Backbone as numpy.savetxt, mean C-alpha at the origin, in Angstrom:
# Nx Ny Nz CAx CAy CAz Cx Cy Cz
-34.70 26.44 2.58 -33.93 25.76 3.59 -32.61 26.51 3.78
-32.31 26.89 5.00 -31.10 27.62 5.32 -30.06 26.65 5.89
-28.93 26.51 5.21 -27.88 25.59 5.65 -26.71 26.30 6.31
-26.85 27.58 6.57 -25.77 28.35 7.19 -25.42 27.75 8.55
-24.16 27.48 8.74 -23.68 26.95 10.02 -23.94 25.47 10.22
-24.43 24.79 9.19 -24.71 23.36 9.32 -23.42 22.58 9.48
-23.38 21.67 10.45 -22.20 20.84 10.69 -22.50 19.43 10.18
-21.69 18.94 9.24 -21.90 17.61 8.68 -21.38 16.52 9.60
-20.60 16.88 10.60 -19.99 15.88 11.48 -18.68 15.34 10.93
-18.31 15.76 9.73 -17.07 15.31 9.11 -15.96 16.26 9.51
-14.92 15.71 10.13 -13.79 16.55 10.53 -12.56 15.68 10.74
-11.42 16.30 10.65 -10.18 15.63 10.98 -10.02 15.72 12.50
-9.70 14.60 13.12 -9.56 14.55 14.57 -8.46 15.50 15.03
-8.72 16.23 16.10 -7.74 17.17 16.65 -6.69 16.41 17.47
-5.45 16.44 17.01 -4.36 15.76 17.72 -3.37 16.75 18.32
-3.79 18.00 18.42 -2.90 19.08 18.88 -2.23 18.79 20.21
-2.96 18.20 21.15 -2.43 17.99 22.50 -1.65 16.70 22.66
-1.57 15.89 21.62 -0.81 14.64 21.72 0.68 14.91 21.61
1.46 14.09 22.27 2.92 14.21 22.22 3.47 13.42 21.04
4.57 13.90 20.48 5.26 13.16 19.44 5.95 11.95 20.07
5.69 10.78 19.51 6.33 9.55 19.96 6.70 8.73 18.73
7.68 7.84 18.85 8.01 6.97 17.72 6.83 6.05 17.40
6.59 5.85 16.11 5.49 5.00 15.68 5.95 4.13 14.51
5.47 2.90 14.50 5.80 1.95 13.44 4.53 1.19 13.08
4.34 0.95 11.80 3.28 0.05 11.35 3.84 -0.84 10.25
3.46 -2.10 10.32 3.84 -3.07 9.30 2.55 -3.62 8.70
2.43 -3.53 7.39 1.27 -4.06 6.69 1.74 -5.04 5.63
0.84 -5.92 5.23 1.18 -6.87 4.19 -0.06 -7.19 3.36
0.18 -7.76 2.21 -0.88 -8.23 1.34 -0.26 -9.10 0.28
-1.10 -9.81 -0.48 -0.58 -10.79 -1.44 -1.32 -10.67 -2.77
-0.62 -10.95 -3.84 -1.24 -11.09 -5.15 -0.92 -12.49 -5.65
-1.97 -13.22 -6.01 -1.79 -14.55 -6.60 -1.70 -14.40 -8.10
-0.69 -15.04 -8.68 -0.43 -14.97 -10.11 -0.16 -16.36 -10.67
-0.25 -16.49 -11.98 0.07 -17.74 -12.64 1.56 -18.07 -12.44
1.88 -19.34 -12.45 3.28 -19.76 -12.29 4.17 -19.14 -13.36
3.69 -19.10 -14.59 4.48 -18.52 -15.68 4.76 -17.04 -15.48
3.79 -16.34 -14.89 3.98 -14.92 -14.61 5.03 -14.73 -13.53
4.95 -15.54 -12.50 5.95 -15.46 -11.41 7.35 -15.74 -11.94
7.45 -16.71 -12.83 8.76 -17.03 -13.43 9.28 -15.85 -14.25
8.40 -15.23 -15.03 8.81 -14.07 -15.84 9.26 -12.91 -14.96
8.61 -12.73 -13.81 9.01 -11.67 -12.88 10.39 -11.97 -12.32
10.61 -13.19 -11.84 11.90 -13.53 -11.22 13.04 -13.52 -12.23
12.72 -13.77 -13.50 13.74 -13.74 -14.55 13.83 -12.36 -15.21
13.10 -11.39 -14.69 13.08 -10.02 -15.19 12.77 -9.97 -16.70
11.70 -10.68 -17.09 11.30 -10.74 -18.49 9.93 -10.11 -18.73
9.58 -9.12 -17.94 8.30 -8.44 -18.09 8.49 -7.23 -19.00
7.58 -7.08 -19.97 7.69 -6.01 -20.98 7.87 -4.62 -20.37
7.16 -4.35 -19.28 7.20 -3.01 -18.69 8.41 -2.77 -17.79
9.23 -3.81 -17.56 10.45 -3.61 -16.78 10.48 -4.43 -15.50
11.34 -4.01 -14.58 11.58 -4.69 -13.31 10.38 -4.48 -12.38
9.54 -5.49 -12.28 8.28 -5.38 -11.55 8.48 -5.00 -10.09
9.39 -5.64 -9.41 9.55 -5.39 -7.97 10.14 -4.02 -7.69
11.03 -3.54 -8.54 11.56 -2.19 -8.35 10.48 -1.13 -8.55
9.68 -1.32 -9.59 8.60 -0.35 -9.85 7.55 -0.42 -8.74
7.20 -1.62 -8.30 6.21 -1.78 -7.23 6.71 -1.17 -5.92
8.00 -1.31 -5.64 8.58 -0.71 -4.45 8.49 0.81 -4.51
8.80 1.37 -5.67 8.71 2.82 -5.86 7.26 3.29 -5.72
6.32 2.52 -6.27 4.90 2.87 -6.14 4.47 2.88 -4.68
4.94 1.89 -3.91 4.60 1.84 -2.48 5.13 3.07 -1.75
6.37 3.43 -2.03 6.97 4.59 -1.37 6.20 5.87 -1.71
5.88 6.04 -2.97 5.09 7.22 -3.37 3.72 7.23 -2.71
3.07 6.07 -2.64 1.75 5.98 -2.02 1.80 6.33 -0.53
2.82 5.84 0.16 2.96 6.17 1.58 3.03 7.69 1.75
3.85 8.32 0.94 4.02 9.78 1.03 2.75 10.54 0.67
1.90 9.97 -0.18 0.69 10.64 -0.66 -0.57 10.25 0.12
-0.44 9.41 1.14 -1.62 8.91 1.85 -2.57 10.02 2.30
-2.11 11.11 2.89 -3.06 12.15 3.32 -3.83 12.79 2.15
-3.29 12.70 0.95 -4.00 13.23 -0.22 -5.06 12.24 -0.72
-4.89 10.97 -0.40 -5.80 9.93 -0.88 -6.88 9.56 0.12
-6.57 9.60 1.40 -7.49 9.21 2.47 -7.90 10.49 3.20
-9.13 10.93 3.05 -9.54 12.27 3.48 -9.25 12.63 4.94
-9.36 11.70 5.87 -9.22 12.06 7.28 -7.83 11.79 7.85
-6.89 11.41 7.00 -5.52 11.18 7.46 -4.77 12.49 7.61
-4.03 12.60 8.70 -3.17 13.76 8.91 -1.89 13.62 8.10
-1.37 14.72 7.57 -0.02 14.64 7.00 0.96 14.46 8.17
1.81 13.47 8.05 2.73 13.17 9.14 4.16 13.09 8.63
5.12 13.29 9.52 6.53 13.18 9.10 6.97 11.72 9.04
6.96 11.15 7.86 7.41 9.77 7.69 8.94 9.79 7.72
9.51 8.93 8.56 10.97 8.92 8.72 11.63 7.71 8.05
10.82 6.67 7.73 11.39 5.49 7.10 10.29 4.69 6.41
10.63 4.16 5.23 9.73 3.27 4.49 10.57 2.11 3.98
10.14 0.89 4.28 10.83 -0.30 3.80 9.81 -1.22 3.15
10.08 -1.63 1.92 9.16 -2.50 1.18 9.92 -3.77 0.82
9.34 -4.93 1.17 9.96 -6.20 0.84 8.96 -7.10 0.13
9.49 -8.06 -0.61 8.68 -8.98 -1.40 9.11 -10.41 -1.10
8.13 -11.29 -0.98 8.37 -12.72 -0.83 7.58 -13.41 -1.93
8.27 -14.24 -2.72 7.61 -14.93 -3.83 7.46 -16.41 -3.49
6.21 -16.86 -3.47 5.87 -18.28 -3.30 4.84 -18.61 -4.36
3.59 -18.87 -3.95 2.50 -19.10 -4.90 2.01 -17.79 -5.49
2.52 -16.72 -5.00 2.20 -15.38 -5.43 3.29 -14.47 -4.92
2.97 -13.21 -4.78 3.94 -12.26 -4.23 3.32 -11.61 -3.01
4.00 -11.76 -1.88 3.59 -11.09 -0.65 4.40 -9.80 -0.54
3.70 -8.70 -0.35 4.33 -7.39 -0.16 4.22 -7.03 1.31
5.33 -6.61 1.89 5.34 -6.12 3.27 5.88 -4.69 3.25
5.16 -3.79 3.91 5.57 -2.39 3.95 5.66 -1.95 5.41
6.85 -1.50 5.81 7.08 -1.00 7.16 7.27 0.50 7.09
6.48 1.22 7.87 6.54 2.69 7.88 6.83 3.15 9.30
7.77 4.09 9.41 8.12 4.67 10.72 7.90 6.17 10.68
7.59 6.71 11.87 7.37 8.15 12.01 7.65 8.55 13.44
7.91 9.82 13.63 7.95 10.41 14.97 6.84 11.44 14.95
5.72 11.09 15.60 4.60 12.01 15.47 3.49 11.77 16.46
2.37 12.44 16.20 1.22 12.45 17.09 0.16 11.41 16.73
0.31 10.76 15.59 -0.68 9.79 15.15 0.00 8.64 14.43
-0.70 7.52 14.33 -0.13 6.30 13.79 0.10 6.32 12.29
0.77 5.29 11.82 1.16 5.18 10.41 0.55 3.96 9.73
-0.53 3.42 10.31 -1.17 2.23 9.73 -1.72 2.50 8.33
-2.39 3.64 8.15 -2.98 3.94 6.85 -1.90 4.08 5.78
-0.76 4.66 6.17 0.35 4.79 5.24 0.88 3.42 4.83
1.02 2.52 5.79 1.55 1.19 5.50 0.61 0.39 4.59
-0.71 0.42 4.87 -1.61 -0.37 4.01 -1.82 0.31 2.65
-1.67 1.60 2.59 -1.74 2.29 1.30 -0.52 1.91 0.46
0.64 1.82 1.09 1.84 1.39 0.38 1.72 -0.02 -0.17
1.21 -0.93 0.65 1.01 -2.31 0.20 0.03 -2.35 -0.97
-1.07 -1.64 -0.84 -2.10 -1.63 -1.90 -1.53 -1.13 -3.21
-0.78 -0.05 -3.18 -0.20 0.51 -4.40 0.80 -0.45 -5.03
1.60 -1.11 -4.21 2.56 -2.09 -4.75 1.84 -3.24 -5.44
0.79 -3.75 -4.81 0.04 -4.87 -5.38 -0.65 -4.49 -6.69
-1.25 -3.33 -6.73 -1.93 -2.87 -7.95 -0.91 -2.64 -9.06
0.26 -2.14 -8.71 1.32 -1.92 -9.69 1.80 -3.24 -10.28
1.96 -4.24 -9.42 2.35 -5.56 -9.92 1.33 -6.04 -10.94
0.05 -5.97 -10.57 -1.02 -6.42 -11.48 -0.94 -5.67 -12.81
-0.78 -4.36 -12.74 -0.71 -3.55 -13.96 0.44 -3.99 -14.86
1.57 -4.30 -14.27 2.74 -4.63 -15.07 2.69 -6.02 -15.70
1.89 -6.92 -15.12 1.85 -8.30 -15.63 0.51 -8.70 -16.22
-0.41 -7.78 -16.32 -1.78 -8.14 -16.72 -1.84 -8.81 -18.10
-0.93 -8.46 -18.98 -0.93 -9.09 -20.31 -0.65 -10.58 -20.23
0.06 -11.02 -19.19 0.34 -12.45 -19.00 -0.78 -13.16 -18.22
-1.57 -12.40 -17.51 -2.60 -12.98 -16.64 -3.95 -13.12 -17.33
-4.17 -12.41 -18.44 -5.47 -12.45 -19.12 -5.75 -13.83 -19.71
-7.03 -14.23 -19.64 -7.43 -15.44 -20.37 -7.89 -15.03 -21.77
-8.40 -15.98 -22.54 -8.79 -15.70 -23.93 -9.91 -14.67 -24.06
-10.72 -14.53 -23.01 -11.81 -13.54 -23.06 -11.40 -12.19 -22.47
-10.14 -12.08 -22.05 -9.65 -10.81 -21.52 -9.87 -10.62 -20.03
-10.27 -11.68 -19.34 -10.49 -11.61 -17.89 -9.29 -12.17 -17.14
-9.34 -12.05 -15.82 -8.23 -12.45 -14.95 -8.68 -13.48 -13.92
-9.00 -14.69 -14.34 -9.55 -15.68 -13.41 -8.56 -16.17 -12.35
-7.28 -16.06 -12.59 -6.28 -16.57 -11.64 -5.62 -15.47 -10.81
-5.93 -14.22 -11.10 -5.26 -13.10 -10.45 -6.12 -12.58 -9.30
-5.55 -12.56 -8.09 -6.31 -12.14 -6.92 -5.40 -11.35 -5.99
-5.87 -10.19 -5.57 -5.21 -9.44 -4.49 -5.99 -9.76 -3.23
-5.26 -10.15 -2.17 -5.97 -10.55 -0.95 -5.16 -10.29 0.31
-5.88 -10.36 1.41 -5.29 -10.31 2.76 -4.46 -9.08 3.04
-4.91 -7.92 2.57 -4.23 -6.68 2.93 -4.61 -6.37 4.38
-3.59 -6.24 5.22 -3.87 -6.03 6.63 -2.67 -5.42 7.36
-2.94 -4.83 8.49 -1.88 -4.35 9.37 -1.50 -5.53 10.26
-0.23 -5.93 10.22 0.22 -7.07 11.01 0.86 -6.65 12.33
1.28 -5.38 12.41 1.89 -4.90 13.64 1.84 -3.39 13.72
1.57 -2.91 14.90 1.55 -1.46 15.17 2.31 -1.25 16.49
3.24 -0.31 16.48 4.01 0.00 17.67 3.91 1.50 17.93
3.63 1.84 19.17 3.56 3.25 19.59 4.46 3.42 20.80
5.40 4.35 20.69 6.29 4.63 21.82 7.53 3.81 21.84
C-alpha cells in the first residue's frame, strides 16, 4: 500500500486573508465542593496555599498555552486575561480573554476556566475525599462560553 501524498483531511484552517479585529470571549464553569471545603478556602486554610491565587495563575498559563493543548487552535496575540471567582454553593470561575487578531478566543477562555477548576480540585482534594477515597460531592460542571464579541 502506497501512502505517498495521502491527505488525512486534518489541517489548521487558513486565516491568512482575515483582517485583525478586536475579539473577546467570556467563559465560565463551576466546581461544587463541601461546605467545609469552601469555608477552608475563604479562610485561606488549605495546605497547598491560596487556592484562588493559584487557580487564577493556572488559568492564565492555560490561556497562553491553548495552541499547544488544542491541536487545531492558532497561536494568537492575547492582549488581556481576567479571571474572577464567585463563591456560593461552589466556586464559579469566569475567564475573560481579549485579543486583536484573525480568529476568536473562545478556546482560550474555556481552557482557562477548565485549568482553574481542575487546579481548585487538586488543591482541596484531601478535604473532599470520602472514607473510600472517592469524591462523591465534588463536581465540575457547566463549562461554557457565555459571550463572544467580534469587532
